[in-house]
N, CA, C and O atoms as a GROMACS GRO file, in nm:
protein
  652
    1MET      N    1  10.311   7.880   7.504
    1MET     CA    2  10.203   7.785   7.525
    1MET      C    3  10.069   7.854   7.501
    1MET      O    4  10.046   7.962   7.554
    2THR      N    5   9.984   7.794   7.424
    2THR     CA    6   9.852   7.847   7.395
    2THR      C    7   9.749   7.760   7.466
    2THR      O    8   9.748   7.638   7.453
    3ILE      N    9   9.662   7.826   7.539
    3ILE     CA   10   9.556   7.755   7.609
    3ILE      C   11   9.429   7.767   7.526
    3ILE      O   12   9.385   7.878   7.495
    4GLN      N   13   9.372   7.656   7.491
    4GLN     CA   14   9.250   7.653   7.411
    4GLN      C   15   9.129   7.657   7.506
    4GLN      O   16   9.123   7.584   7.604
    5TYR      N   17   9.034   7.743   7.472
    5TYR     CA   18   8.911   7.748   7.550
    5TYR      C   19   8.799   7.789   7.456
    5TYR      O   20   8.804   7.898   7.398
    6ASP      N   21   8.701   7.706   7.440
    6ASP     CA   22   8.589   7.733   7.351
    6ASP      C   23   8.476   7.798   7.432
    6ASP      O   24   8.394   7.729   7.493
    7PHE      N   25   8.472   7.930   7.430
    7PHE     CA   26   8.372   8.003   7.508
    7PHE      C   27   8.230   7.963   7.473
    7PHE      O   28   8.146   7.949   7.562
    8GLU      N   29   8.204   7.943   7.345
    8GLU     CA   30   8.067   7.916   7.303
    8GLU      C   31   8.014   7.780   7.347
    8GLU      O   32   7.895   7.754   7.334
    9SER      N   33   8.100   7.693   7.398
    9SER     CA   34   8.051   7.566   7.451
    9SER      C   35   8.043   7.570   7.603
    9SER      O   36   8.014   7.468   7.666
   10SER      N   37   8.069   7.685   7.663
   10SER     CA   38   8.068   7.701   7.808
   10SER      C   39   7.928   7.738   7.858
   10SER      O   40   7.866   7.832   7.808
   11VAL      N   41   7.878   7.664   7.955
   11VAL     CA   42   7.749   7.695   8.017
   11VAL      C   43   7.753   7.834   8.078
   11VAL      O   44   7.657   7.911   8.067
   12CYS      N   45   7.863   7.867   8.143
   12CYS     CA   46   7.873   7.998   8.208
   12CYS      C   47   7.874   8.111   8.106
   12CYS      O   48   7.819   8.218   8.133
   13TYR      N   49   7.933   8.088   7.991
   13TYR     CA   50   7.930   8.189   7.884
   13TYR      C   51   7.786   8.217   7.846
   13TYR      O   52   7.745   8.333   7.838
   14TRP      N   53   7.708   8.113   7.822
   14TRP     CA   54   7.570   8.132   7.778
   14TRP      C   55   7.482   8.188   7.889
   14TRP      O   56   7.390   8.266   7.862
   15ALA      N   57   7.509   8.151   8.014
   15ALA     CA   58   7.434   8.210   8.126
   15ALA      C   59   7.463   8.359   8.134
   15ALA      O   60   7.372   8.440   8.156
   16SER      N   61   7.588   8.395   8.117
   16SER     CA   62   7.628   8.536   8.120
   16SER      C   63   7.566   8.613   8.004
   16SER      O   64   7.515   8.723   8.023
   17MET      N   65   7.571   8.555   7.885
   17MET     CA   66   7.512   8.622   7.768
   17MET      C   67   7.361   8.638   7.784
   17MET      O   68   7.306   8.741   7.746
   18ALA      N   69   7.296   8.538   7.840
   18ALA     CA   70   7.152   8.546   7.862
   18ALA      C   71   7.120   8.656   7.964
   18ALA      O   72   7.025   8.732   7.946
   19ALA      N   73   7.201   8.666   8.070
   19ALA     CA   74   7.180   8.770   8.171
   19ALA      C   75   7.198   8.908   8.111
   19ALA      O   76   7.120   8.999   8.138
   20LEU      N   77   7.300   8.925   8.029
   20LEU     CA   78   7.322   9.054   7.963
   20LEU      C   79   7.206   9.088   7.870
   20LEU      O   80   7.161   9.203   7.865
   21SER      N   81   7.158   8.990   7.796
   21SER     CA   82   7.045   9.012   7.705
   21SER      C   83   6.919   9.046   7.783
   21SER      O   84   6.842   9.132   7.741
   22PHE      N   85   6.898   8.979   7.896
   22PHE     CA   86   6.781   9.009   7.979
   22PHE      C   87   6.787   9.153   8.028
   22PHE      O   88   6.688   9.226   8.022
   23ARG      N   89   6.905   9.193   8.077
   23ARG     CA   90   6.921   9.330   8.129
   23ARG      C   91   6.895   9.432   8.019
   23ARG      O   92   6.827   9.532   8.042
   24ARG      N   93   6.949   9.409   7.900
   24ARG     CA   94   6.929   9.501   7.788
   24ARG      C   95   6.780   9.511   7.754
   24ARG      O   96   6.727   9.621   7.739
   25ALA      N   97   6.714   9.397   7.742
   25ALA     CA   98   6.572   9.396   7.708
   25ALA      C   99   6.488   9.464   7.816
   25ALA      O  100   6.396   9.539   7.784
   26LEU      N  101   6.519   9.438   7.942
   26LEU     CA  102   6.444   9.501   8.051
   26LEU      C  103   6.467   9.652   8.050
   26LEU      O  104   6.373   9.729   8.068
   27ASN      N  105   6.591   9.694   8.029
   27ASN     CA  106   6.619   9.838   8.020
   27ASN      C  107   6.538   9.903   7.909
   27ASN      O  108   6.485  10.013   7.927
   28GLU      N  109   6.526   9.835   7.795
   28GLU     CA  110   6.448   9.889   7.684
   28GLU      C  111   6.300   9.900   7.720
   28GLU      O  112   6.234   9.995   7.680
   29GLU      N  113   6.249   9.803   7.794
   29GLU     CA  114   6.109   9.807   7.836
   29GLU      C  115   6.085   9.917   7.940
   29GLU      O  116   5.980   9.982   7.940
   30LEU      N  117   6.181   9.936   8.030
   30LEU     CA  118   6.166  10.033   8.139
   30LEU      C  119   6.191  10.177   8.095
   30LEU      O  120   6.134  10.270   8.153
   31ALA      N  121   6.275  10.197   7.994
   31ALA     CA  122   6.317  10.332   7.953
   31ALA      C  123   6.200  10.427   7.925
   31ALA      O  124   6.203  10.541   7.972
   32PRO      N  125   6.096  10.384   7.851
   32PRO     CA  126   5.984  10.478   7.827
   32PRO      C  127   5.913  10.521   7.955
   32PRO      O  128   5.845  10.623   7.957
   33LEU      N  129   5.928  10.443   8.060
   33LEU     CA  130   5.864  10.475   8.188
   33LEU      C  131   5.953  10.562   8.276
   33LEU      O  132   5.911  10.608   8.382
   34GLY      N  133   6.077  10.586   8.231
   34GLY     CA  134   6.171  10.667   8.309
   34GLY      C  135   6.229  10.591   8.428
   34GLY      O  136   6.270  10.652   8.526
   35ILE      N  137   6.232  10.460   8.418
   35ILE     CA  138   6.283  10.375   8.526
   35ILE      C  139   6.408  10.305   8.474
   35ILE      O  140   6.410  10.255   8.361
   36THR      N  141   6.512  10.301   8.556
   36THR     CA  142   6.634  10.231   8.516
   36THR      C  143   6.635  10.089   8.572
   36THR      O  144   6.562  10.057   8.666
   37HIS      N  145   6.718  10.007   8.512
   37HIS     CA  146   6.735   9.869   8.561
   37HIS      C  147   6.778   9.871   8.707
   37HIS      O  148   6.726   9.794   8.788
   38ARG      N  149   6.872   9.957   8.742
   38ARG     CA  150   6.920   9.963   8.881
   38ARG      C  151   6.808  10.004   8.977
   38ARG      O  152   6.798   9.949   9.087
   39GLN      N  153   6.725  10.098   8.937
   39GLN     CA  154   6.612  10.136   9.022
   39GLN      C  155   6.517  10.018   9.039
   39GLN      O  156   6.464   9.996   9.147
   40SER      N  157   6.497   9.942   8.931
   40SER     CA  158   6.409   9.826   8.942
   40SER      C  159   6.470   9.723   9.036
   40SER      O  160   6.397   9.655   9.109
   41GLN      N  161   6.602   9.710   9.036
   41GLN     CA  162   6.667   9.616   9.128
   41GLN      C  163   6.648   9.660   9.273
   41GLN      O  164   6.618   9.578   9.360
   42VAL      N  165   6.664   9.789   9.300
   42VAL     CA  166   6.645   9.840   9.436
   42VAL      C  167   6.504   9.805   9.484
   42VAL      O  168   6.487   9.750   9.592
   43LEU      N  169   6.405   9.837   9.402
   43LEU     CA  170   6.267   9.808   9.442
   43LEU      C  171   6.243   9.658   9.457
   43LEU      O  172   6.174   9.615   9.549
   44ALA      N  173   6.300   9.579   9.367
   44ALA     CA  174   6.281   9.434   9.375
   44ALA      C  175   6.334   9.379   9.507
   44ALA      O  176   6.265   9.302   9.574
   45TRP      N  177   6.456   9.418   9.544
   45TRP     CA  178   6.511   9.369   9.671
   45TRP      C  179   6.426   9.414   9.789
   45TRP      O  180   6.402   9.336   9.881
   46LEU      N  181   6.381   9.540   9.788
   46LEU     CA  182   6.302   9.590   9.900
   46LEU      C  183   6.164   9.526   9.905
   46LEU      O  184   6.112   9.500  10.014
   47VAL      N  185   6.103   9.500   9.790
   47VAL     CA  186   5.973   9.433   9.786
   47VAL      C  187   5.986   9.292   9.844
   47VAL      O  188   5.901   9.247   9.921
   48HIS      N  189   6.091   9.222   9.804
   48HIS     CA  190   6.105   9.082   9.844
   48HIS      C  191   6.170   9.062   9.980
   48HIS      O  192   6.145   8.960  10.046
   49ARG      N  193   6.251   9.154  10.024
   49ARG     CA  194   6.320   9.138  10.152
   49ARG      C  195   6.270   9.231  10.260
   49ARG      O  196   6.292   9.205  10.378
   50GLY      N  197   6.202   9.338  10.224
   50GLY     CA  198   6.165   9.438  10.322
   50GLY      C  199   6.281   9.533  10.346
   50GLY      O  200   6.376   9.537  10.268
   51GLU      N  201   6.272   9.608  10.452
   51GLU     CA  202   6.375   9.707  10.485
   51GLU      C  203   6.513   9.641  10.490
   51GLU      O  204   6.530   9.534  10.547
   52MET      N  205   6.610   9.709  10.431
   52MET     CA  206   6.748   9.657  10.427
   52MET      C  207   6.844   9.773  10.454
   52MET      O  208   6.811   9.889  10.432
   53SER      N  209   6.962   9.738  10.501
   53SER     CA  210   7.063   9.842  10.514
   53SER      C  211   7.115   9.876  10.375
   53SER      O  212   7.110   9.794  10.284
   54GLN      N  213   7.164   9.997  10.361
   54GLN     CA  214   7.217  10.042  10.233
   54GLN      C  215   7.336   9.953  10.193
   54GLN      O  216   7.355   9.924  10.075
   55CYS      N  217   7.413   9.911  10.290
   55CYS     CA  218   7.528   9.824  10.266
   55CYS      C  219   7.482   9.686  10.214
   55CYS      O  220   7.538   9.634  10.118
   56GLU      N  221   7.381   9.629  10.279
   56GLU     CA  222   7.327   9.500  10.235
   56GLU      C  223   7.274   9.508  10.092
   56GLU      O  224   7.295   9.419  10.011
   57LEU      N  225   7.204   9.617  10.065
   57LEU     CA  226   7.146   9.637   9.934
   57LEU      C  227   7.254   9.646   9.826
   57LEU      O  228   7.242   9.586   9.720
   58ALA      N  229   7.360   9.722   9.854
   58ALA     CA  230   7.472   9.734   9.759
   58ALA      C  231   7.535   9.598   9.736
   58ALA      O  232   7.568   9.562   9.623
   59CYS      N  233   7.551   9.522   9.842
   59CYS     CA  234   7.609   9.389   9.833
   59CYS      C  235   7.522   9.298   9.746
   59CYS      O  236   7.573   9.229   9.658
   60CYS      N  237   7.392   9.297   9.769
   60CYS     CA  238   7.302   9.212   9.694
   60CYS      C  239   7.296   9.252   9.546
   60CYS      O  240   7.279   9.167   9.458
   61MET      N  241   7.311   9.381   9.520
   61MET     CA  242   7.308   9.428   9.382
   61MET      C  243   7.446   9.419   9.316
   61MET      O  244   7.460   9.443   9.196
   62GLU      N  245   7.545   9.384   9.396
   62GLU     CA  246   7.684   9.374   9.349
   62GLU      C  247   7.732   9.504   9.285
   62GLU      O  248   7.788   9.504   9.176
   63ILE      N  249   7.707   9.614   9.358
   63ILE     CA  250   7.759   9.744   9.316
   63ILE      C  251   7.824   9.811   9.436
   63ILE      O  252   7.801   9.772   9.550
   64GLU      N  253   7.904   9.912   9.409
   64GLU     CA  254   7.970   9.986   9.515
   64GLU      C  255   7.869  10.074   9.589
   64GLU      O  256   7.774  10.125   9.529
   65ALA      N  257   7.891  10.092   9.719
   65ALA     CA  258   7.801  10.173   9.801
   65ALA      C  259   7.784  10.316   9.747
   65ALA      O  260   7.671  10.366   9.746
   66PRO      N  261   7.890  10.384   9.702
   66PRO     CA  262   7.870  10.520   9.648
   66PRO      C  263   7.781  10.522   9.522
   66PRO      O  264   7.705  10.616   9.502
   67THR      N  265   7.791  10.420   9.440
   67THR     CA  266   7.705  10.410   9.322
   67THR      C  267   7.560  10.397   9.365
   67THR      O  268   7.472  10.464   9.311
   68LEU      N  269   7.536  10.310   9.463
   68LEU     CA  270   7.400  10.291   9.514
   68LEU      C  271   7.348  10.418   9.579
   68LEU      O  272   7.230  10.449   9.567
   69ALA      N  273   7.434  10.492   9.648
   69ALA     CA  274   7.391  10.614   9.717
   69ALA      C  275   7.327  10.712   9.620
   69ALA      O  276   7.226  10.775   9.652
   70GLY      N  277   7.386  10.726   9.500
   70GLY     CA  278   7.329  10.816   9.401
   70GLY      C  279   7.193  10.768   9.352
   70GLY      O  280   7.101  10.848   9.333
   71ILE      N  281   7.181  10.639   9.331
   71ILE     CA  282   7.053  10.580   9.286
   71ILE      C  283   6.947  10.603   9.393
   71ILE      O  284   6.834  10.644   9.363
   72ILE      N  285   6.984  10.577   9.517
   72ILE     CA  286   6.890  10.593   9.628
   72ILE      C  287   6.847  10.738   9.645
   72ILE      O  288   6.731  10.766   9.673
   73THR      N  289   6.941  10.830   9.629
   73THR     CA  290   6.908  10.972   9.641
   73THR      C  291   6.803  11.013   9.539
   73THR      O  292   6.708  11.083   9.573
   74ARG      N  293   6.819  10.967   9.413
   74ARG     CA  294   6.720  11.000   9.310
   74ARG      C  295   6.584  10.934   9.341
   74ARG      O  296   6.480  10.996   9.322
   75MET      N  297   6.588  10.811   9.388
   75MET     CA  298   6.464  10.740   9.420
   75MET      C  299   6.394  10.801   9.541
   75MET      O  300   6.271  10.806   9.548
   76GLU      N  301   6.473  10.848   9.636
   76GLU     CA  302   6.417  10.913   9.755
   76GLU      C  303   6.351  11.046   9.714
   76GLU      O  304   6.244  11.080   9.766
   77SER      N  305   6.414  11.118   9.624
   77SER     CA  306   6.357  11.244   9.574
   77SER      C  307   6.224  11.220   9.504
   77SER      O  308   6.134  11.303   9.510
   78ALA      N  309   6.212  11.105   9.438
   78ALA     CA  310   6.086  11.070   9.369
   78ALA      C  311   5.980  11.020   9.466
   78ALA      O  312   5.865  11.001   9.428
   79GLY      N  313   6.018  10.997   9.593
   79GLY     CA  314   5.924  10.950   9.694
   79GLY      C  315   5.904  10.800   9.694
   79GLY      O  316   5.812  10.750   9.759
   80TRP      N  317   5.989  10.725   9.621
   80TRP     CA  318   5.974  10.580   9.609
   80TRP      C  319   6.030  10.506   9.729
   80TRP      O  320   5.979  10.400   9.766
   81ILE      N  321   6.134  10.560   9.790
   81ILE     CA  322   6.197  10.494   9.904
   81ILE      C  323   6.230  10.598  10.010
   81ILE      O  324   6.225  10.718   9.986
   82LYS      N  325   6.262  10.548  10.128
   82LYS     CA  326   6.298  10.635  10.241
   82LYS      C  327   6.419  10.576  10.310
   82LYS      O  328   6.427  10.455  10.331
   83ARG      N  329   6.513  10.661  10.346
   83ARG     CA  330   6.630  10.621  10.425
   83ARG      C  331   6.614  10.673  10.567
   83ARG      O  332   6.558  10.780  10.590
   84ARG      N  333   6.664  10.594  10.660
   84ARG     CA  334   6.666  10.640  10.799
   84ARG      C  335   6.786  10.578  10.868
   84ARG      O  336   6.837  10.474  10.827
   85ALA      N  337   6.829  10.644  10.974
   85ALA     CA  338   6.942  10.590  11.051
   85ALA      C  339   6.893  10.472  11.134
   85ALA      O  340   6.781  10.474  11.186
   86CYS      N  341   6.977  10.371  11.146
   86CYS     CA  342   6.946  10.254  11.229
   86CYS      C  343   6.951  10.296  11.376
   86CYS      O  344   7.042  10.368  11.417
   87SER      N  345   6.855  10.252  11.454
   87SER     CA  346   6.850  10.290  11.595
   87SER      C  347   6.965  10.229  11.676
   87SER      O  348   7.007  10.286  11.776
   88ARG      N  349   7.016  10.113  11.632
   88ARG     CA  350   7.125  10.047  11.704
   88ARG      C  351   7.263  10.095  11.659
   88ARG      O  352   7.360  10.088  11.736
   89ASP      N  353   7.272  10.143  11.536
   89ASP     CA  354   7.399  10.190  11.482
   89ASP      C  355   7.370  10.308  11.391
   89ASP      O  356   7.331  10.291  11.276
   90ARG      N  357   7.390  10.429  11.444
   90ARG     CA  358   7.354  10.552  11.372
   90ARG      C  359   7.432  10.568  11.241
   90ARG      O  360   7.390  10.645  11.155
   91ARG      N  361   7.543  10.498  11.225
   91ARG     CA  362   7.621  10.507  11.100
   91ARG      C  363   7.553  10.429  10.989
   91ARG      O  364   7.575  10.456  10.871
   92LYS      N  365   7.472  10.332  11.025
   92LYS     CA  366   7.406  10.244  10.928
   92LYS      C  367   7.276  10.310  10.880
   92LYS      O  368   7.195  10.356  10.960
   93LYS      N  369   7.259  10.313  10.748
   93LYS     CA  370   7.137  10.368  10.689
   93LYS      C  371   7.047  10.254  10.644
   93LYS      O  372   7.091  10.165  10.572
   94LEU      N  373   6.922  10.257  10.686
   94LEU     CA  374   6.823  10.158  10.646
   94LEU      C  375   6.736  10.216  10.535
   94LEU      O  376   6.701  10.334  10.537
   95VAL      N  377   6.701  10.132  10.440
   95VAL     CA  378   6.623  10.176  10.324
   95VAL      C  379   6.494  10.095  10.322
   95VAL      O  380   6.495   9.973  10.338
   96ARG      N  381   6.382  10.165  10.301
   96ARG     CA  382   6.254  10.096  10.290
   96ARG      C  383   6.175  10.155  10.173
   96ARG      O  384   6.197  10.269  10.132
   97ILE      N  385   6.086  10.075  10.122
   97ILE     CA  386   6.002  10.118  10.010
   97ILE      C  387   5.886  10.201  10.065
   97ILE      O  388   5.838  10.175  10.175
   98GLU      N  389   5.843  10.299   9.989
   98GLU     CA  390   5.733  10.386  10.027
   98GLU      C  391   5.610  10.353   9.943
   98GLU      O  392   5.622  10.297   9.834
   99PRO      N  393   5.491  10.385   9.992
   99PRO     CA  394   5.368  10.357   9.918
   99PRO      C  395   5.366  10.417   9.776
   99PRO      O  396   5.304  10.360   9.686
  100ALA      N  397   5.433  10.529   9.756
  100ALA     CA  398   5.437  10.593   9.624
  100ALA      C  399   5.504  10.504   9.519
  100ALA      O  400   5.487  10.527   9.400
  101ALA      N  401   5.580  10.405   9.562
  101ALA     CA  402   5.650  10.316   9.469
  101ALA      C  403   5.560  10.202   9.420
  101ALA      O  404   5.597  10.131   9.326
  102GLU      N  405   5.444  10.184   9.481
  102GLU     CA  406   5.358  10.072   9.443
  102GLU      C  407   5.322  10.071   9.294
  102GLU      O  408   5.336   9.967   9.230
  103PRO      N  409   5.276  10.183   9.237
  103PRO     CA  410   5.246  10.181   9.093
  103PRO      C  411   5.371  10.162   9.008
  103PRO      O  412   5.365  10.103   8.900
  104VAL      N  413   5.483  10.212   9.055
  104VAL     CA  414   5.610  10.196   8.983
  104VAL      C  415   5.648  10.048   8.982
  104VAL      O  416   5.689   9.994   8.880
  105TRP      N  417   5.635   9.984   9.098
  105TRP     CA  418   5.667   9.842   9.107
  105TRP      C  419   5.574   9.760   9.017
  105TRP      O  420   5.618   9.664   8.953
  106ALA      N  421   5.448   9.797   9.010
  106ALA     CA  422   5.354   9.726   8.923
  106ALA      C  423   5.399   9.736   8.777
  106ALA      O  424   5.390   9.639   8.702
  107GLN      N  425   5.446   9.853   8.736
  107GLN     CA  426   5.496   9.872   8.599
  107GLN      C  427   5.622   9.788   8.575
  107GLN      O  428   5.638   9.728   8.469
  108ILE      N  429   5.710   9.786   8.673
  108ILE     CA  430   5.833   9.707   8.662
  108ILE      C  431   5.798   9.559   8.646
  108ILE      O  432   5.854   9.490   8.561
  109ALA      N  433   5.706   9.511   8.729
  109ALA     CA  434   5.666   9.370   8.723
  109ALA      C  435   5.605   9.336   8.587
  109ALA      O  436   5.631   9.229   8.533
  110GLU      N  437   5.525   9.427   8.532
  110GLU     CA  438   5.467   9.403   8.399
  110GLU      C  439   5.577   9.396   8.292
  110GLU      O  440   5.575   9.307   8.207
  111CYS      N  441   5.673   9.487   8.298
  111CYS     CA  442   5.784   9.486   8.202
  111CYS      C  443   5.865   9.358   8.217
  111CYS      O  444   5.900   9.295   8.117
  112ALA      N  445   5.896   9.320   8.340
  112ALA     CA  446   5.975   9.199   8.364
  112ALA      C  447   5.901   9.076   8.314
  112ALA      O  448   5.963   8.984   8.260
  113GLN      N  449   5.769   9.074   8.330
  113GLN     CA  450   5.690   8.960   8.281
  113GLN      C  451   5.695   8.951   8.130
  113GLN      O  452   5.707   8.841   8.075
  114ARG      N  453   5.686   9.065   8.061
  114ARG     CA  454   5.696   9.065   7.915
  114ARG      C  455   5.833   9.014   7.870
  114ARG      O  456   5.842   8.934   7.776
  115VAL      N  457   5.938   9.059   7.936
  115VAL     CA  458   6.073   9.016   7.898
  115VAL      C  459   6.091   8.868   7.931
  115VAL      O  460   6.151   8.794   7.852
  116ARG      N  461   6.041   8.824   8.045
  116ARG     CA  462   6.049   8.681   8.081
  116ARG      C  463   5.977   8.595   7.979
  116ARG      O  464   6.028   8.490   7.938
  117SER      N  465   5.859   8.639   7.937
  117SER     CA  466   5.784   8.563   7.836
  117SER      C  467   5.861   8.555   7.705
  117SER      O  468   5.865   8.450   7.641
  118ALA      N  469   5.922   8.665   7.665
  118ALA     CA  470   6.002   8.665   7.542
  118ALA      C  471   6.123   8.574   7.558
  118ALA      O  472   6.159   8.501   7.465
  119ALA      N  473   6.185   8.577   7.675
  119ALA     CA  474   6.305   8.497   7.700
  119ALA      C  475   6.276   8.348   7.699
  119ALA      O  476   6.360   8.268   7.657
  120THR      N  477   6.159   8.310   7.744
  120THR     CA  478   6.127   8.167   7.754
  120THR      C  479   6.036   8.118   7.641
  120THR      O  480   5.982   8.008   7.647
  121ALA      N  481   6.019   8.201   7.538
  121ALA     CA  482   5.938   8.160   7.422
  121ALA      C  483   5.996   8.031   7.365
  121ALA      O  484   6.117   8.019   7.347
  122GLY      N  485   5.909   7.936   7.336
  122GLY     CA  486   5.953   7.808   7.281
  122GLY      C  487   5.986   7.705   7.386
  122GLY      O  488   6.014   7.590   7.353
  123LEU      N  489   5.983   7.743   7.512
  123LEU     CA  490   6.007   7.649   7.622
  123LEU      C  491   5.874   7.620   7.690
  123LEU      O  492   5.795   7.712   7.712
  124ASP      N  493   5.849   7.494   7.723
  124ASP     CA  494   5.727   7.464   7.798
  124ASP      C  495   5.754   7.488   7.947
  124ASP      O  496   5.868   7.517   7.986
  125ASP      N  497   5.651   7.475   8.029
  125ASP     CA  498   5.665   7.502   8.173
  125ASP      C  499   5.771   7.414   8.238
  125ASP      O  500   5.848   7.461   8.321
  126GLU      N  501   5.775   7.287   8.200
  126GLU     CA  502   5.872   7.194   8.258
  126GLU      C  503   6.015   7.235   8.221
  126GLU      O  504   6.104   7.233   8.305
  127GLN      N  505   6.037   7.271   8.096
  127GLN     CA  506   6.170   7.314   8.052
  127GLN      C  507   6.211   7.443   8.123
  127GLN      O  508   6.326   7.458   8.164
  128THR      N  509   6.116   7.533   8.136
  128THR     CA  510   6.145   7.661   8.203
  128THR      C  511   6.184   7.637   8.348
  128THR      O  512   6.282   7.694   8.396
  129GLU      N  513   6.110   7.554   8.417
  129GLU     CA  514   6.142   7.524   8.558
  129GLU      C  515   6.275   7.452   8.569
  129GLU      O  516   6.353   7.482   8.660
  130ARG      N  517   6.302   7.360   8.481
  130ARG     CA  518   6.429   7.287   8.482
  130ARG      C  519   6.546   7.384   8.459
  130ARG      O  520   6.647   7.375   8.528
  131LEU      N  521   6.532   7.473   8.365
  131LEU     CA  522   6.636   7.572   8.338
  131LEU      C  523   6.658   7.662   8.459
  131LEU      O  524   6.771   7.689   8.497
  132ARG      N  525   6.548   7.708   8.519
  132ARG     CA  526   6.558   7.791   8.640
  132ARG      C  527   6.634   7.717   8.750
  132ARG      O  528   6.721   7.773   8.815
  133SER      N  529   6.598   7.590   8.769
  133SER     CA  530   6.662   7.508   8.870
  133SER      C  531   6.812   7.488   8.842
  133SER      O  532   6.894   7.495   8.933
  134LEU      N  533   6.845   7.464   8.716
  134LEU     CA  534   6.986   7.446   8.679
  134LEU      C  535   7.066   7.574   8.699
  134LEU      O  536   7.178   7.570   8.749
  135LEU      N  537   7.009   7.687   8.662
  135LEU     CA  538   7.078   7.814   8.681
  135LEU      C  539   7.093   7.846   8.829
  135LEU      O  540   7.195   7.901   8.871
  136GLU      N  541   6.992   7.812   8.908
  136GLU     CA  542   7.002   7.831   9.053
  136GLU      C  543   7.116   7.747   9.110
  136GLU      O  544   7.191   7.794   9.195
  137GLN      N  545   7.131   7.623   9.063
  137GLN     CA  546   7.239   7.536   9.109
  137GLN      C  547   7.375   7.593   9.070
  137GLN      O  548   7.469   7.592   9.150
  138ILE      N  549   7.387   7.643   8.948
  138ILE     CA  550   7.512   7.705   8.905
  138ILE      C  551   7.544   7.824   8.994
  138ILE      O  552   7.658   7.842   9.036
  139HIS      N  553   7.443   7.905   9.023
  139HIS     CA  554   7.461   8.021   9.110
  139HIS      C  555   7.510   7.979   9.248
  139HIS      O  556   7.604   8.038   9.302
  140LYS      N  557   7.448   7.878   9.306
  140LYS     CA  558   7.489   7.828   9.438
  140LYS      C  559   7.632   7.775   9.433
  140LYS      O  560   7.712   7.800   9.524
  141ASN      N  561   7.664   7.702   9.327
  141ASN     CA  562   7.800   7.649   9.313
  141ASN      C  563   7.902   7.762   9.311
  141ASN      O  564   8.007   7.753   9.375
  142LEU      N  565   7.870   7.868   9.239
  142LEU     CA  566   7.965   7.979   9.227
  142LEU      C  567   7.972   8.061   9.355
  142LEU      O  568   8.076   8.120   9.385
  143LEU      N  569   7.864   8.066   9.431
  143LEU     CA  570   7.869   8.134   9.561
  143LEU      C  571   7.965   8.062   9.656
  143LEU      O  572   8.029   8.125   9.740
  144ALA      N  573   7.974   7.930   9.642
  144ALA     CA  574   8.062   7.851   9.727
  144ALA      C  575   8.205   7.848   9.675
  144ALA      O  576   8.296   7.805   9.745
  145PHE      N  577   8.225   7.894   9.552
  145PHE     CA  578   8.358   7.892   9.490
  145PHE      C  579   8.447   7.995   9.559
  145PHE      O  580   8.404   8.107   9.586
  146PRO      N  581   8.571   7.956   9.588
  146PRO     CA  582   8.661   8.054   9.652
  146PRO      C  583   8.674   8.180   9.567
  146PRO      O  584   8.704   8.175   9.447
  147SER      N  585   8.652   8.293   9.633
  147SER     CA  586   8.660   8.420   9.562
  147SER      C  587   8.681   8.532   9.661
  147SER      O  588   8.706   8.508   9.780
  148ALA      N  589   8.671   8.652   9.612
  148ALA     CA  590   8.688   8.770   9.697
  148ALA      C  591   8.561   8.804   9.774
  148ALA      O  592   8.564   8.894   9.858
  149ARG      N  593   8.451   8.734   9.747
  149ARG     CA  594   8.327   8.764   9.818
  149ARG      C  595   8.340   8.728   9.965
  149ARG      O  596   8.398   8.626  10.000
  150GLY      N  597   8.284   8.812  10.048
  150GLY     CA  598   8.288   8.787  10.192
  150GLY      C  599   8.171   8.703  10.236
  150GLY      O  600   8.072   8.690  10.164
  151GLU      N  601   8.182   8.648  10.354
  151GLU     CA  602   8.075   8.565  10.409
  151GLU      C  603   7.946   8.645  10.428
  151GLU      O  604   7.836   8.591  10.416
  152GLU      N  605   7.960   8.776  10.458
  152GLU     CA  606   7.843   8.856  10.489
  152GLU      C  607   7.749   8.873  10.371
  152GLU      O  608   7.631   8.903  10.390
  153ASP      N  609   7.799   8.855  10.248
  153ASP     CA  610   7.712   8.875  10.134
  153ASP      C  611   7.663   8.745  10.073
  153ASP      O  612   7.592   8.748   9.972
  154ALA      N  613   7.699   8.633  10.130
  154ALA     CA  614   7.658   8.505  10.073
  154ALA      C  615   7.506   8.491  10.070
  154ALA      O  616   7.453   8.429   9.978
  155ASP      N  617   7.436   8.548  10.168
  155ASP     CA  618   7.292   8.535  10.174
  155ASP      C  619   7.221   8.609  10.060
  155ASP      O  620   7.110   8.573  10.023
  156CYS      N  621   7.286   8.710  10.006
  156CYS     CA  622   7.224   8.787   9.897
  156CYS      C  623   7.200   8.701   9.775
  156CYS      O  624   7.109   8.728   9.697
  157GLY      N  625   7.279   8.599   9.758
  157GLY     CA  626   7.264   8.517   9.639
  157GLY      C  627   7.155   8.414   9.648
  157GLY      O  628   7.133   8.341   9.552
  158THR      N  629   7.086   8.404   9.760
  158THR     CA  630   6.988   8.299   9.777
  158THR      C  631   6.845   8.343   9.742
  158THR      O  632   6.753   8.262   9.741
  159TRP      N  633   6.828   8.472   9.714
  159TRP     CA  634   6.695   8.519   9.677
  159TRP      C  635   6.658   8.458   9.544
  159TRP      O  636   6.736   8.465   9.449
  160LYS      N  637   6.542   8.400   9.534
  160LYS     CA  638   6.498   8.336   9.410
  160LYS      C  639   6.428   8.439   9.324
  160LYS      O  640   6.307   8.461   9.337
  161ALA      N  641   6.504   8.500   9.238
  161ALA     CA  642   6.448   8.602   9.148
  161ALA      C  643   6.369   8.535   9.038
  161ALA      O  644   6.422   8.451   8.966
  162HIS      N  645   6.244   8.571   9.025
  162HIS     CA  646   6.160   8.515   8.919
  162HIS      C  647   6.124   8.621   8.817
  162HIS      O  648   6.027   8.606   8.742
  163ALA      N  649   6.201   8.727   8.814
  163ALA     CA  650   6.176   8.836   8.716
  163ALA      C  651   6.252   8.810   8.589
  163ALA      O  652   6.244   8.889   8.495
   0.00000   0.00000   0.00000
């Protein structure tokens, strides 16, 4: 039995391809500055959410905690972020952004704005907002879809990323 599936007519296929293209373009913009996409994600979550546990951050970024630990170690060495033990649970590490990251974040925001402008070229403001709204609805639908995701990370998907 052969199952037919036309990927190119799938909304999810195109959303995925657009996300991959966005990440590639952002990486290209950030590379001359010595900033990685993952580092930009860490700063973005901390800028928008404030101090977070390392576990929460890994969950929101959808990466494994050991992978994030290496990223955080490099960022901490650069003085961009700081880790500290949680006062209520010494096993939990909290991560916060440091003032030294402010100019880095400004550069990231400028790069993201350039990529966003390129991505939405040819779309007017109404079309752009409608597309954002539709993608947000797809994201919410998929968060509710039965999967291996735990309840504790459902909140990570509700941040409205405008980068």
